[in-house]
N, C-alpha and C positions, 0 to 999 in steps of 0.2 A: 504493499500500500504506500502511496506517495506520502511524504511527510509534509505536513502542512503548518507553516508558522503563523501564529496569530498575532495581530496588532489591534490596538484600540482604533487607529485611524490609518487608512491607506489614502494617500495623496498622489494623484497622477498628474504629472506636468511640472515644468520649471520656469514657466513665464510668470503670469500673475500668481500662479499657485506658489511661487517660491516665497511669497509674502505671507503665506498662510502659518507656517510654524512660528512659534514664539513662547515666552515664558508662561503664558497662560495655559499652554498645553504641557507644561513640564511633567505633570502627573500622568500623562497618557503616552503610551508607546505609538510612534509614528513610523510608517514606511513610506518613503517618497520614491515613486518609480517614474523615471524619466526616459522616455525614448530618444529625446533630443530633437533638434531641427536641422534640416538641410541634408546634404549628402554625407557629411561628417558626423552627424547626430550630435551636435554640440549642445551643451548645457545652457540654459538661460532663456529659452523661448524665442519666438519669431521677432518680436519687437526690438529686443536688443541686438540680435544677431543678423537678422535677414530683412527687417521690415523698418518700423517707424524711425529708429535712431540712425542707422547708417544711411538710409535713403534721404533723410533730411540733412545729414552731413554732406551727401553728394550734391543735394539741391543747393545748399548755400554755395558751394564751390561753382556749380552751374550758374547761379544768379551773378557771381562776380564775372564769370567768363562771358556772360551774355551782354554785359553793359556796353561794349563797343558797338553793338548792333543798334543801341538806343542813344548813344551820346551825341550823335550830330546835331539833333534838334535843340540841344542845349548850348550849342556854340563850342563844344569840346570834341576833340578828335582823340579817339582811343583805338589801339590795335591789340588784338590777341595774338601774340607771337608764337606761343608754344604751350602745348598742354602735355604735362608730365604725368601720364596716367599712373605709372607704379608709385610716384610720389603721393598723388591724390589718394589712391587706394591704400597706401602704406600708413598715411596720417589717420585715416579712419579706422582701419582695422588694427592699427598699432595701439589704438586706445581701447577699442571694443574687446579684443581677444583677451588682453590680460584681466579684464572684468569678468569675462565668461570663465576663464580658467580659475580666477580667485573665488568666484561664487560657487563653483563645484567643489573646490578644495575646502571652502568654508563649511559647506553642508556635509562633506564626508569626514571631516577631521576635528572641526572646532568643538571645544568642550561646551559650548552653548547648545549644541545639538546632541547632547548625550542620550536623550530619549528617542533620537531619529536614526533610522537606517536608510541610507541612500543605495537605491538599486538602479543601475543603468541597464535599460533595455525596454522592450515592448510588453506592455500589460494587455491581457484579454480575459474577458469574463468567462468562467466555468459555470458559475451560477450567481445568484444575487449577491452573495457574500464571499465568493472565492474567485481569485485571480491567478492566472498562470503567467509568469514573468520569464520571457526569453531574453536572456542577458546578452549584451554586446560581446561578452566574453565566451559565448557558446553554453553558458549554464542554463538550467531550467529550474525555476523554483515555483512553489505553489504557496500562496498566502491567503489568509482570510482576515477579515476586518468587520468590526461593528458598524463603523462609519467609513463610507468611501467617498472621497471628494475628487471629482472629475474636472480637471483643467487641461485636458490633453490637446487643445488647439485645433489647428487646421493645417492644410497644406495645399500647393498649387494644383489646379486641375490641368490636366492634358486632355483637350477634347478628342474625340474619335474621328480623326481625319486621316485619310489614307496616307501612309508613309511618314506621320508626323513623329511618332515615337522613335522610328528607325532613323530619322534625321537628327536626333540628339539635340533638340533645341534647348535654349536656355530658359529658365524660369526666374523668378525673383529670388529663388534659393542660390542661384549660381551666377547671375549676370554681373553682380557688383565685384566678383572676385576674378574676373577674366584677366589673362595675362597682359593683354594689350587691347587697345581700342580698335574696333573693326572700322574699316573705311565706310561701311554701310550696315544698317540694322533695320531689319523688318520687325515691327512689333505687332502681333496678333492680339487684338483686344482694344477696347475703347473706355475702360473704366479707370478707376483711380490710379492703380499701379501703372497702367499702359501710358496715361497722360504724364504722370510724374517722370517716368523713365524716359519718355520722349523729350521732355524738356531737358533733362540731365544730359543725355547723349547728343541731342542737336546742339546744345550749347558748347560741348566740348569738341565740336567739329565733325561730328558723325552724320553721314546722310542718313536720315531716318524717314522710314515709310510706315505710317499707322494704318492698320487694315481693320476696318470695323464692319459688322453685319448690318448695323443701323445707319441711318441717314446722318445722326448727329453723335457727338461724343459725349461721354459721361452722362448717360441716360438717367441715372439716379438723381441728378440735380434738377432743379426748377427748369422748364422747358426754355425760359428766356437765357438763363445762364448757360445751359448746355449749347443753345444756338450761338451765343457770343463766343464761347470757348472754341467751337468748331470753326468759326470764322477766323479768330485769331491764329489758331494753331494751323489752319489752312494756309496762312500767309507764311508760316515758318517751315512747314514740313510737307511732304508728299503724303496727302490723304487719299486713301482708298476706301470710300464709304459705300454702304449697301453692297458689300462684296461678300459672297458665301464661298468660303474656303473649300476646296474640294480634294487637293493633294499637296503634299509637300515632299521635296526631295532634296537630298544633299549632294551636290555635284562637285566637280573639281574646282568651280569657281565659288562655291559656296551654297547658297540656299535658293531653290527655285520653288515658289509657291503658285499654285494655279487655283483660279476661282471662277465664279460665274456672277455676273451682274446682268439683270434683265435678260438672262438666257445666252448673253455673249460671254466668251472666254476671256479672262484677264490673267496675265502672268506678271509676277513680281519676283525680282532678283535682288539678293542682298548677300553680303558676306556672312552675316549671322542673323539668327531668328530668336526673338524673344517672345514666348508664349505668356500672356497676361490676361487671361479670360475669366479669372476668378479663382476662388479657393473653396476647398470642401472640408467639412468637419472630419475629425479622425475617428468618428464613431464607428466605422467599419473596421479599424485596426483593433478597437477595444472589443469587437464582437458584442456589442451591447444587446443584440438580440437574445443572447444566451442568458442575460439577466432579466429578460422581460421588459426591457426599457423601450418606451415609445420613442420613434424618430419622425421628423418631418420628412416631406418628399426630398428635400435637399440633403438630408442626412443628419440635421441637427437634432441633438437629444432634446426632448421636450421636458420643460420645467415649469413649475407653477411660479407665482409672483414672488415667492420666497426663495427661489433656486432650488427647490426640491424636485428631484427626478420623478417623472411620471411613468407608469406602466399601466396599460389598459385604461388610461384616463385618471387614474388614482395615484396619490402619493406612494412612493415607494420609500418606507421609512429607513433612514440611515444612508440614503443616496442623494448626493448633491452634485450639481454641475454648474459651470459659469464659463464665460468667455467665448472664444470662437466655437467651441464645442457645441454650444446651446444658443448662441446669440446670433440673430440674423444680421446684426450691424457689423460684427467683426471688427470692432475697434478696441484699441488698448485701453482707453479711459473707461469704456463700458466694462471690460474684463476686470480692471482694477476695482471698480465700484462693486460689481457683483461678487468679487471674491471677498471684499470687505463684508458684504451682506451675509455670505455663507459662513464666514468666520464668526461673525456676531450671532447668528442663529444657532450654530452649533454650541457656542459657549452659553447662550441664553435661550434655550428652547421655549421658555415660558414667555419670552418678549420678541417674538418674531418680526423682523423688519422686511418690508417689501423692497424690491429693487426696481420697481417699474413707476416710480413717483416723478420723475424728472425728465424734461425733454432731452433728447439725445442729438448732440451736435456733431457735425462731420466737418473735416477740413482737407483740402486737396492742395498740395504744395507744387503745383505746376507753376507756369508763368503766363498769365497772372494767377495769383492764389485765388482759391475758391472756398467759400465756407457757407454752411447752412444749418439751420435748426427748425424744427417744427415742420408744418405743413407747406407743400408748395401751392402755387395759386390754384392749379387745377383740382388739387385734393380738397382745398378750402372751399371753393366753389361747390364741389360735389357733396359737401358735408350738410348742405342745406341752410347754412348760416348766410346772413347778409354780410358780405365782407367789403373792406376797403383796401385798396392797394396803393402803396406809395412807392415810387421809383426816383432815386436821386442819383444823378451822375457824378462820378468824381470830378468831372470837368467843371461842375457848378460851384465848387467850393475853393476857397482860396489855396489850400494845400495841393488841391488837385491841379490848380494852375501851375504851382510850383513844380509839380512832377511831369507837367505837360501830359497828363493822362487823358485820353480821349475815348477809351473803350470800357473802363470799370463803372459799376454801378452797384448800389444797394437796393434791394427790393424788400419791403416790409408788408406783411399781410395781417391785417387786424379785423376784429368784429366791428362793424360799422357803427354799432350803438354804444358798446362799452369801451372801445378801444383796446380790448384785450389782445395782446400780440399772439397771432397763431402761427406765424412762421416768419423767417428772415432768410435772405439768400443774397450772398455777396460775391462779386468777382472783381478783383483789383488788387492794388498793393495793400499788404497787411490785412487782408480779409479775414484771415484766421485769428487775428487779434481783435479787430473791431467788432466781430460777432459776438465775443464775450459779453459786451454790454447788453445785448438783447437775450443772450442765454441767461443772464443773471436776472433780468426782468421777468422772463418767462418762468424760471424756477421759483422765484419768490413771490409771484402773483402781482407784480406791478404792471400796470397798463402803459400804453403809449403816452396817455395823458399824464400819468404819474411822473414817468422819467423825463419827459420832454420839458415839463414846466416847473419842477421842483429842484432843480440844481443848475449850476453854471456849467456851460460848455466852453472849453478853452478855445479862444480864437488866436491865430488861425491854424487850427490843428485838424487832424484827420477825423476825430470823433464828430466834427460838425457834419460829416456825411450822414451820420445816423440821426443827429439833432434835426437836420432839415428834412429828412425822410419822415421822422416822427411828427413834426410839426403839420406835415401834409395830412396826417391821419386824425388830427384834432381840429381842423378847421370847421 
């Protein structure tokens, strides 16, 4: 009979899950099981190693590299003379990799974790309380736990396209560590990762082709924002929209992608290919069906408002999930919040907290930046409420004049009677910072009238963009 080691808590993952252990659990035995992320199965989760943090470090570099393209209208001439890709890559991962290694060493060896056992490998359910762990070292272990916390994350999707897997394309797991910049890059996808990577590589001198099945990029955004981004990137890149990819081949020259548009064949050639069509939860690797866990059509583990896992529509006691594994948003700030909710609810089962009480914001660090929170205009009008919409162009405020910005805008949607803010959508410089003013208002119950008229707005500063939009809503 297989030996089964029992723990009080089994914790799966090392992204936001890594914030779960702490002195409050000192009296409970914990096993942390981590498969790791990327081809090398590194510790620490997607955000640190392959997502939010390194991509934004690349984005900042790309923003600097892009300034010559915009400098002439300010009466300044700039030139981008050289891009040292190994130095760019080395600066970023020279900082991240030691943090990753140190985090794993801390969990495995530090005295603060005397009650914690770290196992590196893939966990899968045998039943509701039992997990099989296939270690990276070839070992097999069977464990059981009274409480199981699932923070196993997600991974990039490779769509079923003829020849795609055999062509060995890059995903967000690998593209940032390539040895040298390609002369040309085709990007399959039109969402957040695709448009951020398009900005990064185009700014560094790579000829980028963005391939989208839809007519517009970033369809998750408000329609007006999506249309504006498509227009802007269309001036910077080669856009192949409304193209259904049918086959991919790696040739002696690089990648050849074929597709159909309105029944006509289209061919795209590039030195390398990045596939950025989305991510899927790791529920299949966990074999959650063996535990009777419900999943959505896209593979997400179903949870209730307290992050308790559901089976046959009912709460499965002792099972919890959060982050990309169970969240449709797949955002790091959402995963962090949900992890804190899980942690509190396990420690205080008599005082359960909900995770669904705040509006969820999103930010896209392409050029220009994009940010939104709440309902888009179409959804707000479909809700049956009488709405009022304000659009304020960056070009209409003093700081917008200073930046010579002619494309950015803020769009705020409010209830026409109460001025409750229902949604906000921005495209332009520092959009991801400016939107926080509206996130705070929506989260604390302040209306457009409240925040427009009860505080000073510094002149001439960028927040005037928000002030002027709000004033439209209370006329």
